[in-house]
Backbone of each chain as ProteinMPNN parsed JSONL, in Angstrom:
{"seq_chain_A": "AQTVTQSQPEMSVQEAETVTLSCTYDTSESNYYLFWYKQPPSRQMILVIRQEAYKQQNATENRFSVNFQKAAKSFSLKISDSQLGDTAMYFCAFMKFNRDDKIIFGKGTRLHILP", "coords_chain_A": {"N_chain_A": [[42.497, -2.872, 3.661], [39.047, -1.604, 3.264], [36.09, -3.304, 4.423], [32.637, -4.191, 3.891], [29.936, -5.548, 5.628], [26.748, -7.134, 5.291], [24.66, -9.064, 6.977], [22.157, -9.919, 6.519], [20.397, -11.038, 3.975], [17.784, -11.024, 3.011], [14.687, -9.787, 4.053], [11.592, -9.562, 5.55], [8.797, -7.682, 6.377], [5.758, -6.715, 8.065], [3.632, -3.871, 6.889], [3.823, -0.793, 8.477], [5.08, -1.568, 10.602], [8.133, -1.8, 12.607], [11.812, -2.045, 11.457], [14.859, -3.317, 11.573], [17.762, -3.079, 9.982], [20.893, -4.606, 9.526], [24.471, -4.126, 9.79], [28.014, -4.41, 9.536], [31.22, -3.159, 9.543], [34.716, -2.939, 8.655], [37.513, -1.257, 9.248], [40.705, 0.729, 9.251], [40.73, 3.291, 9.359], [40.281, 6.355, 11.158], [38.583, 8.576, 10.67], [35.575, 8.659, 8.565], [33.107, 8.191, 6.589], [29.654, 6.851, 6.882], [27.09, 5.154, 5.161], [23.453, 4.665, 4.322], [22.004, 3.457, 1.589], [19.237, 3.09, -0.77], [17.923, 1.044, -2.962], [15.453, 1.008, -5.226], [13.177, -0.788, -7.493], [13.436, 0.879, -9.682], [16.049, 1.144, -10.21], [17.42, 3.346, -9.387], [20.107, 4.734, -7.203], [19.461, 5.762, -4.069], [20.14, 7.908, -1.752], [19.687, 7.34, 1.813], [20.394, 7.822, 4.457], [23.2, 9.28, 6.15], [26.274, 9.118, 8.149], [28.619, 10.629, 9.881], [31.761, 9.804, 11.035], [32.881, 11.15, 13.025], [31.178, 12.056, 14.615], [29.092, 11.636, 17.562], [26.651, 11.455, 17.923], [23.728, 9.885, 16.814], [22.579, 9.458, 13.524], [19.542, 10.819, 12.157], [16.434, 10.639, 9.766], [13.657, 11.541, 9.363], [11.688, 8.86, 9.203], [13.634, 7.156, 9.349], [16.485, 6.076, 11.001], [19.731, 5.624, 12.401], [21.74, 3.159, 14.198], [24.857, 3.976, 15.527], [27.659, 2.383, 16.245], [30.64, 2.847, 16.943], [32.961, 1.793, 18.111], [32.372, -0.986, 17.992], [32.256, -1.21, 15.465], [29.729, -1.242, 14.046], [26.907, -0.59, 12.166], [23.571, -0.012, 12.241], [20.54, 0.191, 10.482], [17.335, 1.636, 11.216], [14.173, 1.572, 10.449], [11.176, 3.046, 10.787], [7.46, 2.648, 11.317], [6.975, 1.316, 8.814], [6.578, 1.47, 5.209], [4.932, 0.703, 2.301], [6.232, 1.653, 0.18], [8.908, 1.481, 0.924], [9.905, -0.848, 0.284], [12.394, -2.351, -1.161], [15.976, -2.738, -2.341], [18.61, -2.504, 0.106], [21.618, -0.771, 0.786], [24.426, -0.915, 2.923], [27.224, 1.193, 3.189], [30.501, 2.654, 2.872], [32.955, 5.356, 3.233], [36.021, 6.63, 2.983], [37.5, 9.494, 4.673], [38.105, 11.416, 2.751], [37.912, 13.24, -0.101], [38.183, 12.326, -2.831], [37.754, 9.568, -2.803], [36.596, 6.328, -3.127], [33.221, 4.933, -2.976], [32.616, 1.996, -0.694], [30.517, -0.675, -0.74], [28.303, -2.594, 0.954], [26.803, -6.025, 0.25], [24.172, -6.073, 0.37], [20.714, -5.96, 1.353], [17.709, -7.11, 0.822], [14.518, -5.916, 1.239], [11.179, -6.44, 2.046], [8.199, -5.007, 2.458], [5.192, -5.963, 3.515], [1.821, -5.914, 2.688]], "CA_chain_A": [[41.333, -2.395, 3.011], [37.998, -1.644, 4.076], [35.02, -4.254, 3.894], [31.3, -3.748, 4.468], [29.0, -6.947, 5.679], [25.309, -7.043, 5.579], [24.364, -10.296, 7.017], [20.785, -10.208, 6.334], [20.073, -11.082, 2.363], [16.471, -10.759, 2.822], [13.788, -9.604, 5.225], [10.072, -9.172, 5.322], [7.93, -7.131, 7.633], [4.523, -6.038, 7.797], [3.355, -2.47, 6.784], [3.617, -0.079, 9.868], [6.119, -2.362, 11.879], [9.584, -1.28, 12.593], [12.354, -3.084, 11.044], [16.156, -3.174, 11.684], [18.909, -3.75, 8.939], [22.384, -4.862, 10.297], [25.749, -3.613, 8.857], [29.267, -4.255, 10.049], [32.415, -2.846, 8.663], [36.049, -3.074, 9.165], [38.6, -0.116, 8.668], [41.718, 1.002, 10.179], [40.564, 4.727, 9.387], [39.563, 6.957, 12.294], [37.633, 9.309, 10.244], [35.118, 8.168, 7.536], [31.679, 8.406, 6.619], [28.946, 5.581, 6.642], [25.653, 5.647, 4.536], [22.765, 3.834, 3.772], [21.368, 3.61, 0.361], [18.005, 2.481, -1.141], [17.802, 0.969, -4.625], [14.115, 0.368, -5.718], [13.017, -1.441, -8.705], [13.819, 1.652, -10.751], [17.56, 0.993, -10.05], [18.42, 4.502, -9.177], [20.446, 4.407, -5.838], [18.938, 6.674, -3.405], [20.837, 7.966, -0.372], [18.637, 7.275, 2.78], [20.887, 8.671, 5.657], [24.583, 9.563, 6.188], [26.806, 9.355, 9.275], [30.104, 11.033, 10.016], [32.199, 8.911, 12.125], [33.447, 11.821, 14.308], [29.967, 12.524, 15.451], [28.813, 10.617, 18.397], [24.934, 11.403, 17.818], [23.269, 8.901, 15.727], [21.82, 10.443, 12.389], [18.127, 10.496, 11.882], [15.913, 11.287, 8.714], [12.326, 11.352, 9.39], [11.344, 7.488, 9.722], [15.075, 6.457, 9.366], [17.381, 6.419, 12.107], [20.761, 4.559, 12.821], [22.681, 3.085, 15.458], [26.189, 3.872, 15.141], [28.603, 1.968, 17.462], [32.145, 3.02, 16.303], [33.911, 0.738, 18.774], [31.967, -2.186, 17.475], [32.005, -0.999, 13.849], [28.492, -1.604, 13.651], [25.971, 0.59, 11.661], [22.267, -0.508, 11.656], [19.419, 1.079, 10.115], [16.022, 1.366, 11.731], [12.964, 2.112, 9.725], [10.133, 3.075, 11.838], [6.116, 3.039, 10.758], [7.493, 0.982, 7.557], [5.54, 1.88, 4.207], [5.058, -0.203, 1.089], [7.23, 2.226, -0.645], [10.084, 1.195, 1.406], [10.513, -1.984, -0.442], [13.706, -2.115, -1.947], [17.359, -3.137, -1.699], [19.23, -1.408, 1.115], [23.182, -1.019, 0.813], [25.313, -0.223, 3.637], [28.296, 1.752, 2.431], [31.637, 3.379, 3.61], [33.746, 6.132, 2.398], [37.103, 7.332, 3.75], [37.239, 10.892, 4.857], [38.777, 11.949, 1.603], [37.089, 13.613, -1.104], [38.392, 11.527, -3.982], [37.863, 8.181, -2.823], [35.317, 5.599, -3.696], [32.246, 4.396, -2.009], [32.459, 0.804, -0.69], [29.138, -1.17, -0.422], [27.694, -4.112, 1.166], [26.152, -6.779, -0.721], [22.841, -5.424, 0.245], [19.535, -6.497, 2.197], [16.493, -7.138, -0.003], [13.47, -5.662, 2.293], [9.848, -6.636, 1.372], [7.14, -4.552, 3.063], [4.143, -6.713, 3.164], [0.527, -5.166, 3.063]], "C_chain_A": [[40.073, -2.543, 3.699], [36.854, -2.841, 3.522], [33.614, -3.819, 4.839], [30.615, -5.224, 4.541], [27.751, -6.72, 6.061], [25.037, -8.635, 5.775], [22.966, -10.679, 6.88], [20.559, -10.089, 4.755], [18.929, -10.582, 2.186], [15.454, -10.554, 4.05], [12.349, -9.089, 4.748], [9.346, -8.744, 6.348], [6.646, -6.595, 7.135], [4.322, -4.426, 7.545], [3.147, -1.884, 8.355], [4.447, -0.567, 10.946], [7.472, -1.53, 11.611], [10.358, -2.528, 12.205], [13.869, -2.483, 11.229], [16.987, -3.845, 10.655], [20.261, -3.624, 9.547], [23.502, -4.504, 9.332], [26.879, -3.609, 9.858], [30.274, -3.858, 9.023], [33.708, -3.217, 9.271], [37.02, -2.087, 8.428], [39.58, 0.117, 9.777], [41.808, 2.649, 10.422], [39.937, 5.254, 10.771], [38.46, 7.83, 11.748], [36.981, 8.946, 8.894], [33.611, 8.461, 7.567], [30.74, 6.96, 6.202], [27.574, 6.096, 5.893], [24.779, 4.454, 4.311], [21.9, 4.196, 2.599], [20.308, 2.808, 0.177], [18.104, 2.266, -2.511], [16.315, 0.21, -4.831], [14.163, -0.097, -6.983], [13.47, -0.447, -9.916], [15.238, 1.696, -10.866], [18.338, 2.069, -9.77], [18.984, 4.347, -7.533], [20.15, 5.71, -5.265], [19.657, 6.787, -1.889], [19.652, 8.417, 0.848], [19.087, 8.15, 4.048], [22.38, 8.351, 5.534], [24.999, 9.916, 7.776], [28.021, 9.659, 9.217], [30.625, 10.355, 11.104], [32.736, 9.584, 13.356], [32.461, 12.204, 15.014], [29.443, 11.432, 16.067], [27.14, 10.334, 18.125], [24.617, 10.666, 16.508], [22.435, 9.827, 14.648], [20.301, 9.876, 12.269], [17.612, 11.356, 10.584], [14.338, 10.818, 8.74], [11.979, 9.9, 10.081], [12.576, 6.784, 9.9], [15.884, 6.794, 10.257], [18.467, 5.155, 12.007], [21.419, 4.444, 14.111], [24.242, 2.888, 15.153], [27.041, 3.459, 16.256], [30.01, 1.757, 16.939], [32.919, 2.016, 16.873], [33.733, -0.723, 18.034], [31.945, -2.225, 15.98], [30.906, -1.801, 13.563], [27.476, -0.236, 13.273], [24.649, 0.126, 11.14], [21.356, 0.574, 11.302], [18.07, 0.571, 10.727], [14.946, 2.172, 11.017], [11.693, 1.858, 10.51], [8.651, 3.328, 10.721], [6.605, 2.564, 9.152], [6.179, 1.189, 6.517], [5.821, 0.841, 3.04], [6.047, 0.262, 0.214], [8.591, 2.15, -0.226], [10.713, -0.189, 0.888], [11.435, -1.842, -1.351], [14.982, -2.86, -1.507], [18.077, -2.079, -0.687], [20.656, -1.969, 1.062], [23.744, -0.183, 2.007], [26.49, 0.121, 2.909], [29.168, 2.628, 3.365], [32.338, 4.147, 2.568], [34.684, 6.646, 3.33], [36.866, 8.926, 3.825], [38.384, 11.54, 3.901], [38.022, 12.218, 0.347], [37.032, 12.957, -2.412], [38.292, 10.019, -3.903], [36.503, 7.644, -3.093], [34.434, 5.037, -2.518], [32.443, 2.777, -1.847], [31.27, 0.286, -0.109], [29.304, -2.476, -0.147], [27.111, -4.799, 0.159], [24.6, -6.577, -0.631], [21.872, -6.377, 1.197], [18.507, -6.24, 1.217], [15.26, -7.101, 1.114], [12.204, -5.736, 1.428], [8.936, -6.076, 2.681], [5.738, -5.206, 2.827], [2.824, -5.949, 3.565], [-0.32, -5.911, 4.069]], "O_chain_A": [[39.905, -3.394, 4.573], [36.811, -3.191, 2.343], [33.528, -3.341, 5.97], [30.74, -6.0, 3.594], [27.547, -6.13, 7.122], [25.183, -9.401, 4.823], [22.656, -11.837, 7.158], [20.551, -8.945, 4.3], [18.791, -9.723, 1.315], [15.571, -11.311, 5.013], [12.1, -8.373, 3.778], [9.247, -9.503, 7.312], [6.475, -6.119, 6.013], [5.09, -3.74, 8.22], [2.459, -2.426, 9.221], [4.499, -0.034, 12.054], [7.748, -0.815, 10.648], [9.979, -3.682, 12.407], [14.067, -1.281, 11.05], [16.917, -5.061, 10.478], [20.659, -2.561, 10.026], [23.342, -4.627, 8.117], [26.801, -2.942, 10.889], [30.187, -4.17, 7.836], [33.736, -3.785, 10.362], [37.254, -2.133, 7.221], [39.393, -0.194, 10.954], [42.532, 3.235, 11.227], [39.141, 4.553, 11.396], [37.394, 7.826, 12.363], [37.784, 8.895, 7.963], [33.041, 8.934, 8.551], [31.111, 6.157, 5.346], [27.098, 7.224, 6.029], [25.276, 3.343, 4.127], [21.143, 5.165, 2.648], [20.261, 1.784, 0.859], [18.357, 3.209, -3.261], [16.131, -0.987, -4.61], [15.168, 0.147, -7.651], [13.826, -0.917, -10.997], [15.647, 2.413, -11.779], [19.569, 2.052, -9.81], [18.227, 3.839, -6.706], [20.517, 6.729, -5.85], [19.681, 5.875, -1.062], [18.957, 9.433, 0.857], [18.363, 8.994, 4.577], [22.787, 7.355, 4.937], [24.376, 10.687, 8.506], [28.7, 8.968, 8.458], [29.956, 10.302, 12.136], [33.007, 9.018, 14.414], [32.711, 12.727, 16.1], [29.27, 10.374, 15.462], [26.571, 9.243, 18.133], [25.151, 10.838, 15.412], [21.745, 10.788, 14.99], [19.996, 8.683, 12.289], [18.1, 12.446, 10.286], [13.939, 9.809, 8.158], [11.982, 9.766, 11.304], [12.567, 5.786, 10.621], [16.066, 8.008, 10.358], [18.184, 4.013, 11.645], [21.62, 5.347, 14.923], [24.747, 1.881, 14.656], [27.129, 4.218, 17.221], [30.449, 0.668, 16.57], [33.589, 1.324, 16.106], [34.647, -1.429, 17.608], [31.626, -3.241, 15.363], [30.99, -2.868, 12.955], [27.348, 0.804, 13.919], [24.461, -0.116, 9.948], [21.423, 1.708, 11.777], [17.733, -0.613, 10.758], [14.938, 3.401, 11.07], [11.248, 0.753, 10.819], [8.678, 3.961, 9.666], [6.602, 3.444, 8.292], [5.01, 1.097, 6.893], [6.895, 0.245, 2.946], [6.701, -0.522, -0.474], [9.457, 2.69, -0.914], [11.881, -0.516, 1.097], [11.221, -1.172, -2.361], [15.033, -3.504, -0.459], [17.984, -0.865, -0.866], [20.962, -3.151, 1.212], [23.569, 1.032, 2.088], [26.818, -0.624, 1.986], [28.75, 3.201, 4.371], [32.397, 3.841, 1.377], [34.293, 7.088, 4.41], [36.089, 9.496, 3.058], [39.399, 12.084, 4.335], [37.502, 11.251, -0.208], [35.999, 12.982, -3.082], [38.692, 9.298, -4.816], [35.49, 8.325, -3.253], [34.838, 4.757, -1.389], [32.434, 2.175, -2.921], [30.927, 0.726, 0.989], [30.058, -3.302, -0.66], [26.878, -4.184, -0.881], [23.874, -6.928, -1.56], [22.294, -7.418, 1.699], [18.436, -5.097, 0.765], [15.026, -8.097, 1.799], [12.13, -5.219, 0.313], [8.975, -6.651, 3.769], [5.174, -4.862, 1.788], [2.748, -5.405, 4.667], [-1.383, -5.429, 4.459]]}, "seq_chain_B": "KAGVTQTPRYLIKTRGQQVTLSCSPISGHRSVSWYQQTPGQGLQFLFEYFSETQRNKGNFPGRFSGRQFSNSRSEMNVSTLELGDSALYLCASSFGGGTNYGYTFGSGTRLTVV", "coords_chain_B": {"N_chain_B": [[15.555, 20.372, -10.542], [17.488, 18.841, -13.221], [18.11, 15.431, -13.026], [20.783, 12.971, -12.535], [21.654, 11.546, -15.686], [21.487, 8.599, -17.414], [22.507, 6.91, -20.509], [22.38, 4.233, -22.949], [19.51, 2.973, -21.487], [19.073, 0.128, -21.661], [20.903, -2.337, -23.058], [22.062, -4.576, -25.508], [24.767, -6.717, -26.313], [27.255, -8.348, -28.287], [29.481, -11.07, -27.36], [32.838, -10.233, -27.845], [32.484, -7.722, -29.011], [32.558, -3.977, -28.645], [31.406, -1.476, -26.226], [29.957, 1.566, -25.541], [29.094, 3.566, -22.879], [27.027, 6.278, -21.719], [26.924, 9.154, -19.497], [25.391, 11.688, -18.1], [25.912, 14.355, -15.86], [24.603, 15.97, -13.015], [23.691, 19.298, -13.471], [26.525, 21.574, -12.979], [27.823, 19.781, -11.618], [31.184, 18.279, -11.113], [32.505, 15.952, -10.748], [32.365, 12.549, -11.572], [31.602, 9.315, -11.097], [31.996, 5.868, -11.568], [30.187, 2.713, -11.465], [30.165, -0.784, -11.095], [27.566, -3.173, -11.054], [26.728, -6.293, -9.993], [25.097, -9.503, -9.496], [26.427, -11.354, -8.249], [29.023, -10.125, -7.478], [28.424, -7.662, -6.275], [28.336, -4.194, -5.847], [30.786, -2.588, -7.541], [33.35, -0.443, -7.576], [34.459, 1.496, -10.531], [35.892, 3.851, -11.731], [36.639, 7.248, -11.179], [36.146, 10.374, -12.311], [37.265, 13.774, -12.482], [36.95, 16.942, -13.405], [37.915, 16.477, -16.052], [39.77, 14.717, -15.751], [41.02, 11.491, -14.751], [40.774, 10.524, -11.32], [40.806, 8.432, -9.856], [40.793, 5.001, -9.441], [39.446, 1.713, -10.016], [39.749, -1.737, -9.409], [39.832, -3.112, -12.19], [40.067, -4.775, -15.284], [42.101, -3.482, -18.059], [40.405, -3.221, -20.229], [38.3, -1.677, -19.601], [37.481, 1.467, -19.759], [37.572, 4.891, -19.432], [36.274, 8.468, -19.899], [36.053, 11.855, -19.55], [34.33, 14.78, -20.621], [34.846, 18.308, -21.306], [32.289, 19.523, -20.585], [31.652, 18.181, -18.342], [30.2, 15.789, -18.714], [30.157, 12.17, -19.002], [31.794, 9.405, -20.535], [32.007, 5.761, -20.605], [33.823, 2.93, -21.674], [33.895, -0.291, -22.823], [35.921, -2.714, -24.049], [36.288, -5.599, -26.389], [34.219, -7.505, -25.176], [32.997, -9.455, -22.658], [31.155, -12.492, -21.439], [30.892, -12.155, -18.637], [30.916, -9.39, -18.467], [28.194, -8.657, -18.058], [25.918, -6.822, -16.637], [24.797, -4.193, -14.296], [25.391, -0.779, -14.888], [26.306, 1.76, -13.213], [26.262, 5.304, -12.769], [27.454, 8.132, -10.876], [27.257, 11.374, -9.867], [28.715, 14.32, -8.371], [29.35, 17.457, -6.749], [32.006, 18.234, -5.906], [33.155, 15.929, -5.15], [32.482, 13.086, -3.019], [32.618, 13.077, -0.311], [32.256, 15.505, 1.107], [30.07, 16.599, -0.32], [28.46, 14.906, -1.296], [27.004, 12.039, -3.135], [24.831, 11.784, -6.212], [23.19, 9.268, -7.761], [22.36, 7.806, -11.23], [19.977, 6.168, -12.854], [21.144, 3.878, -14.16], [22.81, 1.652, -16.678], [21.767, -1.277, -18.095], [23.594, -3.626, -19.09], [23.748, -6.44, -21.365], [25.595, -9.263, -22.184], [25.746, -11.45, -24.877]], "CA_chain_B": [[16.823, 20.323, -11.432], [17.525, 17.345, -13.728], [19.109, 14.27, -12.179], [21.741, 12.123, -13.442], [21.133, 10.93, -16.823], [22.368, 7.69, -18.181], [21.982, 6.42, -21.732], [21.015, 3.936, -22.903], [18.862, 2.266, -20.224], [19.267, -1.234, -21.821], [21.839, -2.729, -24.243], [22.55, -6.032, -25.563], [25.878, -6.881, -27.276], [27.638, -9.853, -28.439], [30.976, -11.368, -26.945], [34.001, -9.66, -28.51], [32.082, -6.327, -29.429], [32.803, -3.01, -27.643], [30.366, -0.942, -26.046], [30.156, 2.917, -24.852], [27.926, 3.941, -22.017], [27.027, 7.77, -21.33], [26.345, 9.668, -18.183], [25.248, 13.142, -18.012], [25.955, 14.419, -14.333], [23.671, 17.241, -12.565], [24.508, 20.677, -13.81], [27.312, 22.127, -12.027], [28.768, 18.705, -10.849], [32.52, 18.087, -11.902], [32.894, 14.755, -10.366], [31.609, 11.458, -12.021], [32.162, 8.003, -10.833], [31.143, 4.746, -12.264], [30.214, 1.578, -10.571], [29.528, -1.924, -11.817], [26.843, -3.914, -10.3], [26.341, -7.645, -10.554], [24.46, -10.364, -8.408], [27.542, -11.963, -7.531], [30.063, -9.356, -6.836], [27.679, -6.506, -5.79], [28.624, -2.837, -6.531], [32.285, -2.168, -7.515], [33.8, 0.88, -8.113], [35.494, 1.438, -11.674], [36.819, 4.806, -11.784], [36.087, 8.612, -11.009], [36.722, 11.603, -13.176], [37.064, 14.985, -12.113], [37.48, 18.022, -14.416], [38.237, 15.642, -17.26], [41.015, 13.984, -15.278], [40.863, 10.377, -13.859], [41.384, 10.914, -10.131], [40.79, 7.515, -8.826], [40.525, 3.912, -10.457], [38.961, 0.582, -9.328], [40.497, -2.848, -9.915], [39.377, -3.814, -13.41], [41.189, -4.825, -16.414], [42.242, -2.314, -19.001], [39.334, -3.182, -21.17], [37.336, -0.935, -18.928], [38.178, 2.707, -19.826], [36.515, 6.032, -19.508], [36.582, 9.674, -20.167], [35.103, 13.075, -19.258], [34.545, 15.916, -21.438], [34.627, 19.699, -20.689], [31.064, 19.854, -19.878], [31.533, 17.022, -17.3], [29.482, 14.426, -19.263], [31.265, 11.051, -18.961], [31.647, 7.94, -21.097], [32.916, 4.556, -20.224], [33.956, 2.008, -22.799], [34.29, -1.619, -22.419], [36.4, -3.33, -25.292], [36.257, -7.16, -26.077], [32.944, -7.746, -24.335], [32.914, -10.941, -22.2], [29.871, -12.568, -20.745], [30.913, -11.62, -17.339], [30.642, -8.107, -18.317], [26.845, -8.434, -18.287], [25.842, -6.013, -15.334], [24.048, -2.833, -14.386], [26.677, 0.195, -14.854], [25.703, 3.018, -12.406], [27.128, 6.592, -12.707], [27.246, 9.041, -9.909], [27.813, 12.702, -9.848], [28.958, 15.066, -7.167], [30.082, 18.87, -7.206], [33.438, 17.994, -5.845], [33.773, 14.828, -4.632], [31.42, 12.52, -2.357], [32.792, 13.292, 1.052], [31.652, 16.851, 1.378], [28.797, 17.144, -1.17], [27.328, 13.657, -1.531], [26.844, 11.513, -4.648], [23.729, 11.334, -6.795], [23.31, 8.24, -8.757], [21.584, 7.572, -12.162], [19.301, 4.778, -12.87], [21.989, 2.769, -14.722], [22.566, 1.131, -17.855], [21.646, -2.589, -18.039], [24.192, -4.321, -20.216], [23.668, -7.903, -21.481], [26.455, -9.648, -23.418], [25.289, -12.54, -25.368]], "C_chain_B": [[16.842, 18.885, -11.903], [18.474, 16.527, -13.061], [20.145, 13.888, -13.135], [21.177, 11.331, -14.517], [21.846, 9.798, -17.293], [21.811, 6.925, -19.375], [22.934, 5.276, -22.222], [20.602, 3.283, -21.786], [19.288, 0.896, -20.377], [20.174, -1.263, -23.088], [22.394, -4.058, -24.31], [23.657, -5.996, -26.556], [26.392, -8.138, -27.269], [29.055, -9.896, -27.924], [31.941, -10.671, -28.076], [33.611, -8.127, -29.097], [32.448, -5.408, -28.322], [31.558, -2.164, -27.31], [30.757, 0.554, -25.321], [28.761, 3.42, -24.317], [28.144, 5.638, -21.791], [26.358, 8.071, -20.182], [26.356, 11.107, -18.309], [25.004, 13.861, -16.509], [24.899, 15.873, -14.116], [24.465, 18.372, -12.88], [25.202, 21.119, -12.622], [28.243, 21.067, -11.289], [29.904, 18.278, -11.773], [32.958, 16.751, -11.781], [31.876, 13.744, -10.835], [32.362, 10.109, -11.852], [31.278, 7.027, -11.509], [31.182, 3.401, -11.592], [29.623, 0.293, -11.337], [28.75, -2.755, -10.729], [26.307, -5.27, -10.783], [25.851, -8.446, -9.096], [25.653, -11.012, -7.449], [28.568, -11.072, -6.893], [29.594, -7.919, -6.153], [28.45, -5.203, -6.468], [30.302, -2.663, -6.24], [32.714, -1.069, -8.307], [34.872, 0.656, -9.357], [36.405, 2.452, -11.662], [35.902, 6.184, -11.594], [36.838, 9.595, -11.866], [36.478, 13.007, -12.629], [37.562, 16.181, -12.811], [38.378, 17.65, -15.548], [39.572, 14.958, -16.913], [40.553, 12.603, -14.524], [41.546, 10.551, -12.662], [41.522, 9.55, -9.391], [40.269, 6.071, -9.796], [40.408, 2.568, -9.547], [40.177, -0.618, -9.863], [39.803, -3.578, -11.127], [40.371, -3.66, -14.43], [41.102, -3.518, -17.403], [41.199, -2.188, -20.135], [38.29, -2.155, -20.855], [38.084, 0.523, -19.067], [36.96, 3.754, -19.746], [37.115, 7.529, -19.725], [35.601, 10.746, -19.685], [35.42, 14.318, -20.02], [34.462, 17.185, -20.642], [33.331, 20.034, -20.067], [30.584, 18.787, -18.716], [30.729, 15.715, -17.539], [30.74, 13.421, -19.338], [30.842, 9.926, -19.83], [32.516, 7.212, -20.422], [32.72, 3.667, -21.346], [34.447, 0.634, -22.237], [34.551, -2.222, -23.984], [36.252, -4.9, -25.149], [35.45, -7.678, -25.111], [33.171, -9.258, -23.972], [31.614, -11.155, -21.325], [29.955, -12.024, -19.326], [30.814, -10.111, -17.079], [29.161, -7.495, -18.08], [26.595, -7.729, -16.754], [24.921, -4.809, -15.467], [25.256, -1.912, -14.046], [25.756, 1.328, -14.138], [26.717, 4.154, -12.461], [26.483, 7.242, -11.634], [27.94, 10.367, -9.989], [27.92, 13.636, -8.578], [29.72, 16.394, -7.53], [31.552, 18.818, -7.164], [34.2, 16.819, -5.308], [32.733, 14.384, -3.537], [31.412, 12.94, -0.925], [31.826, 14.524, 1.509], [30.301, 17.106, 0.601], [27.808, 15.887, -1.502], [27.469, 13.176, -2.907], [25.329, 11.43, -5.128], [23.89, 10.517, -7.824], [22.207, 8.554, -9.679], [20.938, 6.317, -11.772], [19.96, 3.548, -13.612], [21.662, 2.502, -16.247], [22.665, -0.481, -17.609], [22.27, -3.032, -19.42], [24.048, -5.817, -20.24], [24.594, -8.178, -22.65], [26.13, -11.303, -23.403], [26.275, -13.296, -26.195]], "O_chain_B": [[16.387, 17.932, -11.27], [19.532, 16.95, -12.593], [20.336, 14.36, -14.255], [20.291, 10.506, -14.294], [23.001, 10.059, -17.632], [20.733, 6.341, -19.267], [24.135, 5.325, -21.956], [21.507, 2.991, -21.004], [19.842, 0.359, -19.418], [20.182, -0.396, -23.961], [23.049, -4.599, -23.42], [23.535, -5.312, -27.572], [26.089, -8.976, -26.419], [29.779, -8.905, -28.019], [31.547, -10.687, -29.242], [34.499, -7.444, -29.608], [32.645, -5.85, -27.19], [30.661, -2.159, -28.152], [31.764, 0.652, -24.619], [27.714, 3.625, -24.932], [29.257, 6.158, -21.71], [25.366, 7.446, -19.809], [27.397, 11.676, -18.636], [23.854, 13.876, -16.069], [24.564, 16.627, -15.029], [25.669, 18.467, -12.641], [24.719, 21.101, -11.49], [29.181, 21.361, -10.548], [29.721, 17.969, -12.95], [33.752, 16.316, -12.616], [30.681, 13.925, -10.601], [33.462, 9.845, -12.338], [30.138, 7.24, -11.923], [32.267, 3.007, -11.165], [28.679, 0.408, -12.119], [29.261, -2.984, -9.633], [25.584, -5.391, -11.772], [26.139, -8.108, -7.948], [25.688, -11.097, -6.221], [28.933, -11.337, -5.748], [30.398, -7.19, -5.572], [29.079, -5.297, -7.522], [30.896, -2.618, -5.163], [32.455, -0.856, -9.492], [35.849, -0.091, -9.304], [37.607, 2.195, -11.596], [34.69, 6.21, -11.812], [38.055, 9.538, -12.046], [35.315, 13.282, -12.336], [38.777, 16.359, -12.732], [39.35, 18.3, -15.933], [40.381, 14.682, -17.799], [39.672, 12.718, -13.672], [42.765, 10.725, -12.695], [42.259, 9.478, -8.408], [39.463, 6.169, -10.721], [41.113, 2.366, -8.559], [41.193, -0.394, -10.521], [39.233, -4.649, -10.919], [41.243, -2.797, -14.529], [40.16, -2.726, -17.444], [41.142, -1.199, -20.865], [37.484, -1.788, -21.711], [39.177, 0.703, -18.529], [35.763, 3.533, -19.934], [38.331, 7.719, -19.717], [34.424, 10.466, -19.455], [36.541, 14.824, -20.068], [34.072, 17.184, -19.474], [33.288, 20.78, -19.089], [29.434, 18.623, -18.308], [30.629, 14.788, -16.736], [31.907, 13.692, -19.619], [29.675, 9.538, -19.861], [33.497, 7.615, -19.798], [31.643, 3.599, -21.939], [35.274, 0.522, -21.332], [33.715, -2.231, -24.888], [36.119, -5.445, -24.053], [35.96, -8.312, -24.187], [33.466, -10.122, -24.797], [31.093, -10.269, -20.647], [28.971, -11.416, -18.904], [30.679, -9.585, -15.974], [28.896, -6.3, -17.945], [27.164, -8.224, -15.782], [24.379, -4.473, -16.521], [26.02, -2.168, -13.115], [24.64, 1.661, -14.538], [27.906, 3.948, -12.217], [25.291, 7.092, -11.366], [29.156, 10.414, -10.171], [26.994, 13.549, -7.772], [30.558, 16.447, -8.43], [32.276, 19.216, -8.076], [35.405, 16.704, -5.083], [32.057, 15.308, -3.084], [30.346, 13.147, -0.346], [30.803, 14.393, 2.181], [29.505, 17.911, 1.083], [26.64, 15.959, -1.883], [28.015, 13.867, -3.766], [24.565, 10.944, -4.293], [24.607, 10.835, -8.773], [21.272, 9.285, -9.352], [21.163, 5.603, -10.794], [19.436, 2.436, -13.667], [20.696, 2.906, -16.894], [23.611, -0.917, -16.954], [21.749, -2.903, -20.528], [24.217, -6.441, -19.193], [24.54, -7.63, -23.751], [26.19, -12.118, -22.483], [25.952, -14.362, -26.721]]}, "name": "protein", "num_of_chains": 2, "seq": "AQTVTQSQPEMSVQEAETVTLSCTYDTSESNYYLFWYKQPPSRQMILVIRQEAYKQQNATENRFSVNFQKAAKSFSLKISDSQLGDTAMYFCAFMKFNRDDKIIFGKGTRLHILPKAGVTQTPRYLIKTRGQQVTLSCSPISGHRSVSWYQQTPGQGLQFLFEYFSETQRNKGNFPGRFSGRQFSNSRSEMNVSTLELGDSALYLCASSFGGGTNYGYTFGSGTRLTVV"}
């Protein structure tokens, strides 16, 4: 069975700083997807970034980038130039390389961006 | 284009009652998945429907059921409600399945059982 672990329940950083959220996972699959989702107070789960396990290059989306270490089963999210609107719960998630499979989420990290 | 719409947004029910939640996917999306989110257990997969057929099911008791209509709208039903069923229920839709097409989530239905 797959598991996703986020070791930081809560973090706070000053606006404009860089912050890194940690995530480790466990799987015996060789092909899979990893995601970071953001859940603001509006409750909607928003996809921040996605990484295919077969790609060695780390995914980036504007201020968001990941450090994907497949051998270590580590998938951290870096937010550069953090903004007040980045305040939210962040979930690391895993999905097998199978179109009808479920997403497995970590417990989340609550991120506060301080003015 | 319109996003994933979940109704109602909030719901309060009494133990023993049953409840039906609705999810309207993005137009053209044929896959609808349901997740339960609680502070203790986090996000847990309930089931997925694709073209009116349940394609995948999580580890929940039979009190939790769902269905999908020909227009891809989905409903989930919880019978004989228990206090522990209080949660945020999220629905996600996809064109054909999350791997290739990605999932779009709704804002959820907050169910409180008293």
